[in-house]
Structure formats: C-alpha cells, structure tokens
N, C-alpha and C positions, 0 to 999 in steps of 0.2 A: 196243618191247613193245606187245602188243595187249591192251586191257582187255575183259573180258566181264562183262555184267550179267545178273542174273536178270530174267525178264519183269516180276515185280512191281516191282523196283527201277527198271527202265526206264520203266514207266508212271508211277511217282511223279515221277521226274525230268522227264518230259515234262509232267505236269500242273503241276509247280512252275514250270517255264520258261514255260509258256503263261500261268499266273497272273501271273507277274512282268512279262511282256510286256504284258499287258492293263492293268496298274495303273501302269506306269512310262512316262511320255512321254519320248521322245528329246530330249536337250539338244544344241542346235546347238554345234558345236565353235568356231565364230566367237564365239559368246557367251562360252564358257569362256575362250577366248584373251583376250578383252577384260577379263573379270573378273580373271584372274590377272595381267594387265599393269597393272592400276590401282594407282597408288601408295598405300601404306598408312601409311608413316612419313615424317617430314621427312628429306630426303636428308642433312642434316647430322648426324643422330643417330649413325649408325655411326662416323663420324669422331670425334665428341665423346666417345662412349663408350669407344672404344679408347684415346684419349688419356688420359682420366680413369683408366681401368683400369691402364694401364702406369705413369703417373705416380705413382700411389698406392703402387706397389711398388718404386720407386727409393730407393736408400739416400741419406740426407743426410749431409753432413759433420758429424761429431761436434764438440762443443766440448771441446777438450783443454786442460789447464792446464799441462802439463809436457812436456818433451822425452821423458821416460821413458814417460809414458802414450801419447804419440804413437807412439814407436817399438814399443811393445807392440802397439798397434792396427795399425800399418803392417805389422809382421812377420806378423801373422795374416792380413791381407788378401793379402799376397804369397804366403804359403803356401797359403791357400785357393784363390787364383786359379790357381796352378800345379798344385796337387794335384787340385782338384775340377773345374777348367774346362779348362785347357790339356792336361793329361796324364791326362784322364779316360778310363776304359774301356781299350780296347785300345791307346791311345797311350801308356800308361805304359811299355810295353816298349821304346819308342823313346828314352826320356828320357836314359838313361845310355850309350847306344851311343857308341863311339869314332867321331869323325867320319872319314869317308873322304874324302881329297882327292887329286887327281891334278894335279900341276903340269906345265903344257905349255910351249909355247914362249914366248920373250920377243921382243917387237917394239919397234922404236925408238919413243920417245914424242916428246919435244922436247928442247930444250936443258936438261940438268940432270936428266933422269929417264928411265926406261924403263917398259914396261908388260908385266907377267907374266901370262900366261893361265892359268886354272885351272878345274877343275870340282870340285864336292863334292856329297856325297850328303846329302839332307835327311832322308829316311827310306829304308829298304831299297828299292832299285830306283827311287827318284826322285832324279834329279840336276839340279843347276842350274849355270849358268856364272857366272864372276866374273873381274874383272880387278884386279890389284894394281899400283898406281902406285908405283914405288920411286925414291927419290932417288939419283942417281949416287954422291954422297958420304955415305954413311951412317956415322956415328960415334956410338957409345954408344947410349943409349936415347933414342927419339924418340916424339912423339905419334902415335897411330893414330886414323883416322877411318873408320867404316863408313858408306858413302854408299848410301842405299836410295831407291828411286823409286816413283812412283805409277802411275796408269793411263795410261801411254803405250805402247799396244799395238804400235804400229809400231816405234818406236825403242828402247824398253826401256832397257837400260843405256847405249845409244849416244846418248841424248838430249843435245843440244849443251850445254844448261845444266848437265847433270850432269857431262859431261866437263870442262867449264870449272872446275867446283868441284874435281874430283879433280886436275886439272893444277895448279891453284893451291896445293892442300895439298902436292903433291909438291915443288913449287918453293919451298915454305916449310920443307922438310926433314921432312915428315910421310909416314907410310905411309898411302895412301888406297886403301881397298877398295871397289870398285864391283860391287855384287851385282845379278844379274838377279832380277826378281821373277816369281813364278809368274803366268801368263797374259799376260805382257808380253814384247816382244822375241823372243828365241829360244824362249820358252815360251808363245807366244801361240796355242797350238792350242786347239781346241774343248774338249778334255778338261781343260784347265787354266782354263776359265771359272770365275771365283770363285763363281758361283752354283751351281756343281756340287759345291763342297766339302761341302754337307750330305749328299751321298750317303754319305760316311764317317760322319757322325753317326748316320744310320739304322742303320749296322752296329755301333753302340756304340763307335766309335773317334772321338775328338775331332778333327774336321777342323782346328780352329784350331791344333793341335799342328804341323802342317806349316808354317804361317805362322811360328810362334814359332821352330821349329827352323832354318828357313832363315836367321834372324837370329842365333840363339845359336851355331849351327855357324860362321857367318862370323866371329863374335867369337872363337870357339875358334881358328880358323885364324890370324886377325890377331894375337892376343895370344901365339901360339906363335912368332912371328917373333923371331929372336934380338935385334933391335933394338927391339922393341916395349916402350914404357913403359906398364906396366899402370896407373899412376896417372894417365895422360893418354889416356884412351880416349873418343872422341866418336862420336855418331850424329847424322846429319841427313838429312832428306828432305822432299819436297814431296808434298802431297795424300795418297794412299795411303802414300807414304813418311813423311809426317808422322805418320800413324797408326802406322806401324811403329815410328817413333822413340819415341813416347810409350809404346807397348806394351812394347817391349824395355827401354827406359830405366827404367821404373817397376818392372819385375819382375826385372831383372838388374842388381845393384848394381856389376858390373864397369864399367858405363857411368858415366863421371865427368863428362861434359858432354853436353848434348843441344840440338838445335835442331829441333823439329817445326815445319814450315811449312805452314799452311793444311790441317791434317790431322785435326783432331778437335774435338769440343766435348762438354760434359756430356750425359748422357742426357735430362735435363730440358730443356736447350736444344734438343735435337734434336726432342723431341716438339712443341715450339711453332715450330720452324723446320725445315720439312720438307726443305730442301735439304741439311740436315746428316745426314739418316738414312743411316747407313752400310751398306756391303755386308755379306756374311755374316761376314767376318772381323772386322768392327767390332762386330757384335752377336751374338757366339757365345752358344749356349745357356747360360742361367743366370749369365752374367757379372754382370748387374746384381743378383744376389742376394748377391754377395760384395764388389763394389767398383763404382765409377763413374769416368768419366774426370776428374772434378773431383778425386776422391781420388787417382787415379794422378798427377795433377800435383803434389799435395801430397807424394806419395811420393818425388818427385825430391829433396826437401830433404835435406841442405843442399847437394847438388851444383849446380854452375852450370847454368842452364837459360835458354834464349832462346826465348820463345814468339812466333812470327812469324805475323801474319795480314794479310790484304789488305783495303783499305777497300772496294773495289767488286768483290768476288769474286762472280762469277755462277755458279760451280760450287757452292761449299759453303764453310761456315765463315767467312763474312764477319766481319770484325773487330767490327762494331757489335753483334753478338749473341753471338758465340762467345767472345771474350777475357775480358771482365770476370768472368764467373762462375768461370773457372779461376783468375784472380788472387785472387778473393775466398776461394777455397778454399785456395790455396797460400800466400798472404802471411802469414797468421797462424802457419803451420808453420815457414816460413823464419825468422820473428821469434823463435820458440822456440830456434832454433840461433844467433841473432845473425847470420844470413847473408842479411839482406835484400838486399844488393848482388849476391848470386849469382843472384837471380831477376830476369830482364829480359824486357821485351816490346818488340815493334816492330810498328808498323802501317805497312804499305807503301802509298804513294800513287802512286809511279811505277814501273810503270803502274797499280798498284792492283788489277789483275785477278789471276786464279789463276796465281801465278808464283813461281819461285825465280831470278829474274833479278838483274841487277847490284846494285841497292840491297839486296835481301834477302841476296845472297851476301856483300856487303861488311859487312853487320851480322854475319854468321856469322864472317867473318874477324877482325872486331874482337873477338868473343867469344873465338876461339881465341888471339888475341894477348894478351888481358888475362889469360886463365887458363892457357894453355899455352905462353906465350912464343913465340907463333907469328907474330910480325911485325906489321906495321901492317895497317890495314883495306882499303887500296887494292888492287883487283884487278890482278894481273899480266897485261897483254894477252897472250892466247895463241890468238886466233881461228884463226890459220893452222895450229894443231896439232890441230884437231878431226879425229877419224878418221871414216871411213864406217862404216855398220853392218857391211859385209862384213869390213872390217879388224879389227873388234873381236869378230867371231864366234868362239865357242869350240866345238870338236867336242863333241857330246854323244852318249851311247850310243844306238844305233839303237832299242833297246827301252827306252824311258824311261817309267816310270810317270807318269800324271797322275791327277787326282782320280777319274775314271771307272774307269780300269784298276786303280787301287788298291782302289776299292770292289768291283769285280768279284772281285778276289782275296779280299778280306776276306769276301765274302758266301758263298763256296763252302761253308763249314762251318756256315752259320747256317740256322735258329736252333740254339743250342747244346744245347737240350733238346727235340728234336722229338717225343719219344714222348708219345702221348696215352693218358691212363688214364681209364677209366670209373669213377672214384671221386668221392665228394663231397669228400674231402680234397684231391685233385688240382685239382678245379674251383675250390674255395675259395682254394687257395694261388695258382693261376695267375690267377684273377680279381683277387686283391689285387695281384699283380705288374703286371698290365695297367693297373689303375687308377692305380698309382704311376707307371708309365712315361708315360702320357698325361696325367697330372695332371687326371683327370676329377673332376667333382663333381655332385651333384644340385642342381637349382635349384628353388625354390619358384616356381610359375607363377601369375600373376594375369593376367586377360584383360579387355580393354575393347573392346566392340563399339562402333565409332563410326559404322558405317553398315551397312544391310542392305537387300536388295531381293529380290523374287521374280519370276522370269521363266522361261518355257519349262520348267516342271517342276522348277525347282531353287530352293531358298531360299539366298541368298548372304549370308554375314556377313564383313565386313571387320573383323579384329581386330588390336589391338596387344597382344602378349604380353610381359609384364614377367617376366624371369627373374632372380630375386634382386634384388640392388641394382644390378647392372652393365649388364644387357643388355635391349634392346627388339627383339623380333623381329616382323616383319610376317607376318600370316597371312591367308589367305582360305579360308573353309570353305564348301564347296558341298554342300548336302543335297538328296538326290533325294526324291521323294514317298514312296517305299517304301525304308526303310533296312534293309540287311542287315548292316552293320558299318561301321567307320570306318578309312580309310587315311590315315596321315600321309605326305605326298608331298614329297620333296626332290629337288634336282637340281643338278649342277655349274654349270649355266647359269642357275640361279634358277627360280623357279616360273613365270615368264612363258613359259619354254620348254617347259612340261609340259602344254599344252593337250590335245594328243592323248591323253596318258596319263590325264589327269583325266577327259576325256570318256568314255574306255573304262571307267574305274572307276565313273562314274556310271551307266552303262548296266547295270552289274552290281549296282546297288543299294548301291554304297559311297558313304558320306559321304567327301568329300575335304578333308582339312585340309592345304592347300599352305602350307609354311613355308620361309622363307629363314633358315637358321642363320648363325652368324658367318662373314663374309667372302664368302658366296655371294649371288647375286641382288641383291635390294634391300638386303641387309645388307652389300653391298660397301663397302669403305673408299674414299672419294672420292680421297684424295691419298696416294700412295706406299703403295698397299695392301699389297704383299708385304713392303715393308720394315717396316710396322707389324706384320705377322705375325711377322717376325723379332724385333721388339721385344717382342712378347708372350712369345716363347720365352726371350729374354734376361732377363726379370724373373722367370723360374721357372715360367711357365705353358706350355701347349702348345695351339696352334690346333686340332689334332686332338682333344684332350681337351675343348676348348670346344664343338666341333661335336657330338661324341659325347654329351656331357652334355646339351647343349641338345635334341638329337633325342630322347633317352631321357626327359628331363624333360617335354617336350611330349607324348610318347606316354603317359606316366603321368598327366598332367593330362587327356588326352582320355579315358582309361579311367575316370576319376572323373566327368567331365562328361557323356559320351555313354554311356549305359547301354542302348543298343539293339542291341548286337552286339559282336563281338570287334574289337580294335585291331590292325591290321597296319601295317607300314612298307614303303613302296616308295621306293628311291633310285635315281637315274639318273645314271650317270657314275662314274668310278673314285674320285673324291675323296669324294663324298657317300656312295657305297656303302661305302667303308672306314669313314667316320665312323659311318654307321648300323649297320654290323656290330659295331663296337666298343661303341657305345651299347647294342646289344642284348645283347652278351656280358657287359657290366657290370650290366645291368638286365633280365635275361630275363623277369621277371615283368610288365614294362610293355607287352608286345605278345604277339600270338598267332602271327604269322608274319612273315617278312621276304622281300621281293622286291628283288633287286639287279640292275640292268641296266647293262651295260658295266662290270662289276665287275673289279677286279684279280685275275688268276689267282694272283698272288704279290706279296708286298711287294717282291720283287726286281725286279718289272717296271719300277719307276721307275729303277733302275740299268741294267737291260738296255736300256731305251729312251733312256738317258742324258738324263733330264728334269733341268731345273734348277729352283731353288726358286721362280723367278717362276711357273712353270707349275702347281705344286701345293705351296705352302708347308707344308701340314699333313701331307703324306705323309712328310716327312723328320724324323720324330719321333725324338729321340735314343734309341738303344738298342732300338727296337721290334723290328727284325729280329733282333737278337741273341737275343731272348727268344721271339719269336713269328713265325710266318708265318700265312697265311690259314687253313690247316686247323686250327692250334691255337686260333685265335680262334673259328672256326665251332664247334669242339667245346664251347666255353663257351656257345654259344647252343643247340646241338642241331641237328645237320646236317638233321634231318628238318623243321625249321621254317624252313629257308632254301632259297629257289630263286634260281638265278643264271643270267644270261647273261654271258659273259666278254668283256672287252675284247680286240680283235684284237691 
C-alpha cells in the first residue's frame, strides 16, 4: 500500500524530523550494548526468590489425632489428585475406557517359567509393550508384581537388573509384569521425550494421565489373570520407576505392597537439593496444591512399603537428604494403624550408587517373603537367562501415538470458542478467563536507582524494581535528550541482546526501559532453571502469568513515573512476545501500542515445531490453547494497537 500526504502535512513532518535531528545526538550502539550488559542484581537473587516463592506454597503434613481423621484427609487428597490433576480437562474421557490388550507369542524363559509378550493401549492410539513372566506350575491364587523402570533409554524393559528381578519373582511362583515406559526402550522416539508431555497440557488435556494410565492399565491386565491374588499386588521400580511406584501406589489402593527405589523426595526437599528436581511427570501442573510426596508416602499406610535409597547416589534422591522427611511424614500415620512394622526403609551401601542391584533386590525379596509368603531373601542365580533387547521386543502398531502426535490431534479443533465478538461483555468475560488460565496478577512496583551516568546524549539509570513481596527485576533505562515517549523493552535472550533495538528507539526519541522479567536474561534461574519453572506450575502458579503480570505492572509503573509521552512495549522473541501480548490483553490501559518481533503466529506453533519444555517452559500453559489462540488474545488488546513480525 502506498501512502499519500497533503503538502502541508509533508512540510510539517519534514520540519519535525529536522528539529528532532538537530536536538538529538546519536548514541553509540557499543555504549548501549555495554549499559545493557552491566549486572544490576546479585546473581543469586533469582534462584533465592523462586525457591522462596515455591516453598511458601507447598502443603505441609497436617497433625492428625485419629485414624478416621487421617482417612478422611487422605481420601480427599486421593480424589483431588485424580479428579483435578491426573484426569483434568480432556483426559477425563480416557479414565474409564476398557483397556485394550493384545496377547502375542510366548517365548521360553528359563527353568520353571515362560515369558508371554503383549501390548496394550494407554490412551486411544497410544500403545506400549510389556512382558508377563509366568511360572510353569500355576496353582490357585498367587502374588502379582508390576515392575516399572526409569530412564534407561537404550534398554528399557530389557535392562538386565530388571529382568533379574522379574525372573526371580517368577521362580518364586509369582506373576511378574514387565512394562515398557514411555520414552525408553521400544518407545525411545523423539516424540516420547518426557519434556514434550506438556504439549498435551497446552491443549487442556492432562499429560500426566498418560503416565498414570500406563500403570493402572497394567494393573488392570495383571489383576484380570485367573491366578492373580488381588490381596497380594506389588509394585517396584528404580529412579523414574521409583517415582511411578509411589505415584500409583499412593493413588490406587489395589496396590498392597510397594518398593520405590531412589525415585522421589518431598517438594521441600527438592527445592533445597536440586538433584532431586524431577521431570515433567514428577511435577505436573498444580499437583502441589493438593498433595506432596511426603503426603503420598503417608497415604501408603497401613500397606507394607519399603523405601529404598542409596547412600552415594550421584543421580538424585540420595539417602542423606531424601529419606528422613518421608519417614517423618509417614511414621505417625502408620502408628495410627498400629502398623509400624509395615513401613521399612533400606539405605544401600553396596555399591551405594543409583541402582537396583543385588543388595536392593534382596531387600525387596525379603519384603515379598515377609508379607506375601514369597520365599527367602536370597536371589536365585539366573544370569544365563537374561535375554537380549531383540528377544524381548514386542511388535507395536506402525502408527503409534506419541506425545507430539497426540497433541497434534488434540489441537485440530482448538480453541473451542474461536469466535471474536466486538462487545464489552465478550471482552470482559474472555479477559477474566485468560487471567484465570495464566494465573496473572498485578504487582505493586517500587524502584531503587543504585547508579546512573550520562554519556553520549543519554542519561542512564540502573534500577532494581521490586514487584510485590516476591520478585526483584533488573532494569536499565536510557533517556535521550529529547523524549517523545517510553518503550518497555524485553527479549527472550535478555536485555543484553537488545542493544540494536534500544539504539534504534533512542534515535526516535524513545526512553528505553529495558527489563528482564521472570526467567529471562539476568532474571534467569542459575540452577535447574526450567525445572524450577515446572515447580512454579506445580504449586498453582504459571511462569507465563508471572511474566505477563510483571511486564504489564512495569508498564503501568512507567506510565505513572514518566509523564512525557505514551508508553509502548516492544518484545523480541516468541516467548517474551507471548507474555507481553497477554500482559497487554489483561491490562490494555497500561500502554499505548505493542510491537512484537519474532512473535508466534499461533500457540500451535510450539506443537508444530515439536518444542519441549526446556526450550520454552512458559508457553505450555495448561489449557491456554483450549480457550485462546493469538487472534483471540489480540482482540482483547485491540489489533490496531499491535504490530508484529512473525517467527519463521
């Protein structure tokens, strides 16, 4: 489109441009780069603040005086966790589906048992593989054991230490179920990367449901066996298998004995021992608002439980910090039942590393023997019966859903209410819904200038902005000699990457207020950054809402402090652009215009590009795409106030 101006207007524009050029000295981009790169806050502050923020929101164990009081409390936790977390949103439709199972061939095991191959459907279109170790002489009802595994991507269910466990269970007359885990072994494809599970969350379908159903469906199959004794059903696993064990055992009371090995610790323990910060499945959205892993341990009562940890575990959950808080939570509850002897713990010293090797396995066998009449603790030598990965492979459907393909299917009909209405009622209703989804809030802003200097035509102030009680943001404001307005400048790579943009704004007479909101730039969390972003979400907050609220609050503060022109916001990068857009949608009065560079064309982009939560933790905000896409959010801002260049 070509614009035409009347002669008088052209003259006025020329005179104004000439006047501005005569009164504004150019600022050297190298100076701007140096100013924006200068540290403003102590590098320990973002870490300390996110730890304090999340810890304050974690549930503490209640003091209960009676078994009845505890059972009422535990029942509510179990119901809330299943209804509000695991089967939230679109996952509810998967909950009561009949499990689909296909029994395949049987292969020889070793002396006294065989191995039956099978595959079963976790959710529609998503299948996994499994093995059932069956004793040759099955008579009457026998114990059953669900064996789950952790992050052994190469071997998966074929890990030798897991095979040995299953073989020993079968030789003790038990039915041993060896389940493959998503992302491991036969399911170790990129689409099953656990960090891609949040793509489902974005669609309003709880991703954690797939993990839970992979276990509960396995229990369904195992307990349907004609020889299964429902009163003797155990679960055991290492690492991620230890997490699976506590998760299913606390929530599904069909499990009557469990042995989580080096697989979990309480949320408070994790905050202060960063090696324990778990993956997406361990910190699902909002789990910390209804329970904690300390509570889950207590929820095992009065059922037999063996908590196994390793003394020199370099992976995670070392016994020295992980075990005692769990015992402190669970012991009083077991005492209420008079079942103190049913809660056991074991600290492994040989080898003491992250393992489910001989010593730990024999502790488990002892547990099975004591409570399930499963023989003595000594392992039955069976090394020559270990199978290869190829021997244990189970055919899976050629087109098998993973997290990404399932999310692609779910997003086809999203958002559910795409229609945009030009009414105040619609805008108010949708604005309230957006605020709820991103858990945004307004922050009171106080600013402290700790240093300023003037050079090359600009006044530079280095400020620490305190937002409410919780957050300290670094900011640098660059003021030209002639001010035409103020631009709040943010970017995915932090303000130090924005020298070119800042210099261009200064030349236009814009005061530049360069800020690093939560997680970005100098506000980056030093240790386990994206895992702390997950922790923020698990305690009921949203990283995206924090960023949006901070950007909007800083803009509102700037409009009160700087009264020499309009406030605009410029965001560079898909993450900060999304946060700025949402901040503007929720607080349209805090700015005059919005400029987005490399902005998302759609919230679906993160799924189409198959991003994982490491790359952009804030973008996988639960249920956001179910209710909104970019056009609906822009409508709350006013599309005429937004300029965008889109991400390729």
